[in-house]
N, C-alpha and C positions, 0 to 999 in steps of 0.2 A: 093284275090279271094278264094271262098269256093270250096275245092276239096274233102273234106271228110264228108260224111253224116253218123252220128250215128242216127239210127232210131229205135224208140220203136215199139213194135208189137201190143199188145192189145190196141184197141182204136185209133190206128194210121194207121196201115195197114189192120188190120182185126177187125171185131166186134165179140168179144168172149162172148157176154152177155148170150146167151142160155146155153152154156156149163158150164160157171163158176157158174151161178145162180143155174142150175140144180144140180151141184155137191155140192155146199154149202148146198142146201136144203136136198140133200141126206145124207150128213154128220150129219146135225141136226136131221133128222128123225132117223138115226141109233143110235144117242145118246139119243133119247127120248126127244129132246128139241122142243119147238114150232118153227114152220117155218114161218118167216115173209114173206110177199108178195115179189115177185121177185124184184119189183122196189125199195123196201126198202133195197136191198142188193147190189145195183149198186156200192156202195163205195168199194166193194171187188175187183173191176176191176182196177188193177194198183198197189196198195200197196203190200208189202210182205204178203204172205198168213198167215204165223204163227201169225204175229202181228195182222192181221185182226181177226183171230179166237180168239186170246187172248182178244181182245176188245169185240167181240160179246158174248163170254162165261163168261165174268167177273161176279162173284157172283153166278154162276150155280154149281160150284164144278167140272165141266167137264174139262178135260185136252185138251188144244189146240193142243198138239202134236198128240193125238188120233184123233182129228177132221181132222187134216191135212192128216193123214194116210188114213182115210176113204174117204176123198175127192179125194185123188190121186188114190185110187182103181178104182173109176169110171172115173176120168178125164183121166187117162192114157190109157183107152180102148175105151171110148165113148166120154167123154166131150171135149177132145181137138179138135175133128172134128165137134162139134156142134158150128160152127163158119162160118163166111162169110167174104170174102174180100170186102172192100169198093169199090164202083164204081170208076173207074179211077186209081186205084192203079197200075195195071199192066202197063198202059200207062205211069204213073209217073215214075216207076222204069226203064222202058225201055228207057225213055228219058234221065234219069240221066246216065244210062249205056252208051248210045250213046254219051253223052257229056263228057265221060271220068271221071266221078265222081267215087270215091271209096265209096262203100256203105257197111255199117256194121249194123247188127242187134245189138241193145244194149237194152236188155230187162231183167228185174229181174225175169221173168218166167224161171223155170229150163230149161237148154238148151236141156235136153233129150226130152222135149215136143216141143220145138221150131223147131227142125229139121224135125220131121214128119209133123208138120203143114205146114211149107214152102214147103216141098216136095209134100204134098197132093194138095196144091194150085198152084204148079209149079212156085213158086217165088224164090226158093233157088238159082237159077243160077245168080241172080242179085247181090248176096252178096259175097264180098271177104272173110269175116269171120262172124261167127254168135256167139255172146256173150250172155250168160245168167247166171243164178245163178246155184249153185249146190243144190242137194236135201237136203243137211244138213244145208242149209241157207247161205252158203258162197256166198258172193257178192249179197245177196238179197236186200241190200241197194244200191240205184242207184248211189250215189256218189262213193261208194266203187267200183262198177262195172266200172264206167268211169275211175277212177284212174288206175284200173287194165288194161283197154284197152290202156290208154295212155302209161303206163309203157311198155306194150308189143309191141306196134306199133310205139312209139315215134312220135306221131302226132304233127303237129304244131297247137296250139290252134287258131291262127288267120285264119287258113284255114279249120276250122272244125265247124260243127253245130250239135246240139242235137235237134231232132224233137220228140215231144211227146204231151200227152194230160193231164198230171197230174202234180201237184206241185213238186213231186219228180223228174220228168224229168228236170224241169226248175232249181230247186235247185242244181241238180247234174251238170248241164251245168255251172252254176255260180261257183261251187266248183273247176272246172278244167279250167275255164276261156274261155269257148267257147260260141259262139252265140247260143241263145235259140229260138226255133220256136214252138209255141203252136198251136195245131190244135183244132179248136172249135167244130168239128164234133164228137170228142171223148167223154170221160166220166167225164172230169172235168167240173164243172159248172162255171158260171161267177164269183162267189165269189172266187173260188179257182184260177181261171185265174188271177184275180186282185191281189190276194195274191202272186202269182208266179212271177208277173212282167216280162213276157217274152219279148225278144227283138222284136219278130215279132208274129203276130197273123194271122192265115189263117182259114177262115170259111169253106173252102171246099178243097177237094183234088186238084181241078183245080187251086185254088188260091195258094196252096202250090207249085204246079208245076211252076206256073208263077213266084213266088218269087225265087225259086231256080235257075231260068234262069237269074236272075238279080243280085244275090249277089255272 
C-alpha cells in the first residue's frame, strides 16, 4: 500500500508558466539577447535552471550564471507568485491528508521559493516536509534530491510514489526504486512521456486522485 507521496510542484500542483517565462525573457533582455516567444521557452519549466540557461545561451558568449542571477532578481520578488494552482489540487491534497498519507514536496526549485509559494496558496499545511534544491545548485538534479530524501526519512520504496510531469521526475523515481506517476496536464509532451516510461499516467487532477485511492 502506498503511504508516502513525493510530489513535484511546477506543472504538477501549480502552473508556473507566466512567472518562469517572464523571468527568462527578463534575463535575456538584460543580457541584450533576442527573446524567443513564450511558448518556445516552455522547456524551462521543470529542468535545472542553470543547465537550461547554459543550453539557451550556447554560442552567445554570455554567462549562464549571470543569467540565473538576473532571473532570480525578478523571480524572488514577482515571478514566484505569477502562478496558479491547478483546479482540484486543494481537494486532492485534502483527500490524501484525510486518508493518512504522508505528503512531501520533492521539487528541484530552490526551497527558498517553494515555501512562500505554498504559503501564498495556503497549501503548505498538507506537507510533512518540503524538499527543494539550494541556490548554489545542490540537489538540483532530481535523482540526487530523492536520494537525499530517502536518506533523511528512511522511506520504504514499496510504499512510496513520485508524482510529476517531466522525464526527470520519472527517472528519479526509477533511481530510488519507487512507483512513478506521470501527470499529463503538466509540461512534458507525449514524446517525453513515452521516453520516461512511467508506471501510471493521469490525464487530470481528478484521475490522479482516483488512482491514489486505489494503490
